[in-house]
C-alpha atoms as one frame of an Amber mdcrd trajectory, in Angstrom:
protein
  94.578 109.578  75.475  96.887 108.980  78.499 100.244 107.052  78.111  98.907
 103.898  79.681  96.067 103.873  77.155  98.422 104.154  74.200 100.591 101.304
  75.580  97.706  99.079  76.261  96.324  99.681  72.701  99.754  99.097  71.211
 100.163  95.678  73.056  96.708  94.482  72.637  96.728  95.372  68.992  99.441
  92.822  68.220  98.032  89.910  66.211 100.318  87.076  67.286  99.888  84.912
  64.260 100.382  87.740  61.729 103.359  89.200  63.652 105.239  86.004  63.640
 104.775  84.845  60.048 108.196  85.948  58.891 110.131  84.876  61.912 112.238
  81.592  62.421 110.226  78.426  62.838 111.606  77.907  66.219 110.633  81.403
  67.344 107.110  80.816  65.961 106.617  77.571  67.856 107.961  79.188  71.044
 105.688  82.287  70.793 102.669  80.204  70.140 103.335  78.215  73.421 103.139
  81.376  75.438 100.141  83.103  77.100  98.895  85.685  74.555  99.759  88.702
  76.622 103.297  87.412  77.143 103.642  86.520  73.458 102.519  90.176  72.575
 105.139  91.509  74.999 107.819  89.496  73.237 106.695  90.356  69.842 106.641
  94.118  70.785 110.194  93.851  72.222 111.597  91.587  69.477 109.607  92.152
  66.330 112.385  90.772  64.123 114.150  88.206  66.326 117.739  87.228  65.368
 119.471  83.988  65.993 120.616  85.120  69.297 117.060  85.908  70.472 116.031
  82.456  69.162 118.907  80.778  71.124 118.373  82.783  74.320 114.600  83.019
  74.690 113.229  79.833  73.355 114.750  77.899  76.112 112.782  79.819  78.628
 109.470  78.674  79.890 106.764  80.510  81.961 106.514  79.243  85.507 102.826
  79.709  85.408 100.022  80.624  82.954  99.501  83.980  84.621 101.707  86.719
  86.028 102.930  86.465  89.625 103.347  89.125  92.203 106.914  89.957  93.376
 107.511  91.953  96.609 109.295  95.252  95.652 111.153  95.500  98.939 112.880
  92.031  98.080 113.924  93.435  94.820 115.349  96.868  95.839 118.599  95.401
  97.340 119.250  93.263  94.449 122.410  94.318  92.387 120.661  93.923  89.097
 117.790  96.274  90.301 120.311  98.858  91.583 121.996  98.680  88.132 118.658
  99.514  86.448 118.157 102.313  88.861 121.532 103.732  88.087 120.575 103.949
  84.371 117.794 106.429  85.085 118.164 110.149  85.294 119.508 111.594  88.514
 116.110 113.048  89.655 114.685 109.381  89.406 117.705 107.921  91.278 117.374
 110.609  94.064 113.572 110.082  94.364 114.087 106.278  94.786 117.027 106.686
  97.152 114.860 108.963  99.351 111.980 106.634  99.432 113.847 103.528 100.211
 116.689 104.980 102.344 119.314 103.603  99.857 122.372 105.327  98.248 122.353
 104.201  94.578 124.793 106.401  92.621 123.739 107.647  89.170 125.461 105.990
  86.387 125.268 105.830  82.490 121.733 107.050  81.710 120.032 105.404  78.796
 116.702 107.370  78.821 117.496 111.047  79.472 113.838 112.048  80.088 113.019
 111.789  83.877 109.466 112.979  83.117 108.601 109.657  81.422 109.224 107.805
  84.665 107.477 110.247  86.794 104.429 110.241  84.372 104.336 106.389  84.678
 104.491 106.709  88.414 101.357 108.915  88.511  99.345 106.086  86.850  97.589
 103.531  89.115  99.753 100.430  89.514  96.733  98.382  88.423  97.061  99.867
  84.936 100.603  98.508  84.426 101.094  95.412  82.266 103.268  92.829  83.903
 107.035  93.094  83.404 109.016  90.115  82.038 111.433  88.411  84.311 113.889
  85.863  83.008 116.000  83.726  85.426 115.240  86.097  88.283 115.888  89.445
  86.416 113.471  91.800  84.786 114.354  92.031  81.015 111.256  93.889  79.677
 109.111  96.449  81.398 111.983  98.149  83.305 110.128 101.424  83.206 107.245
  99.657  84.950 109.588  98.559  87.672 111.047 102.144  88.111 107.556 103.603
  88.203 106.483 100.953  90.888 109.568 102.051  92.972 108.769 105.781  92.540
 105.183 105.083  93.708 106.200 102.962  96.650 104.248  99.872  95.408 104.438
  96.933  97.662 104.583  94.507  94.663 104.770  94.296  90.979 103.377  91.749
  88.586 105.761  89.851  86.398 105.771  87.158  83.941 108.373  84.824  85.281
 110.398  82.648  82.956 113.057  80.143  83.644
């Protein structure tokens, strides 16, 4: 089984109604208002939402009922994207710098395994679930964005919330 199959199975295996049973009522109501795939993403990322999650996320609304396509070239120059790139291993930063002719300097690395990004980048873009973008910044699915940058994708799919 390939990595994308594991991820796909993990997400699609989430039963929304069962997963939110022991969460705050405001969270339950909000999750039920989202498209199923987006609800599953939030449940996966926040299986036990705290009050901060409830306060921050429940005021967000999807801009559409389906993911939208975002031009990667428009994202690459954004400070928040460069910050995400800085948080990847040096080999990943170097590969992205070379591909886009930019000069992002490595910073604090949160995932020390560069192979994870390069393995994701070997998968077809069409197999990637959409990332989640809140108020113009990707909050979930950062690895998907990094893989898209490594592949040189023209666009990525995102659930856009505001």
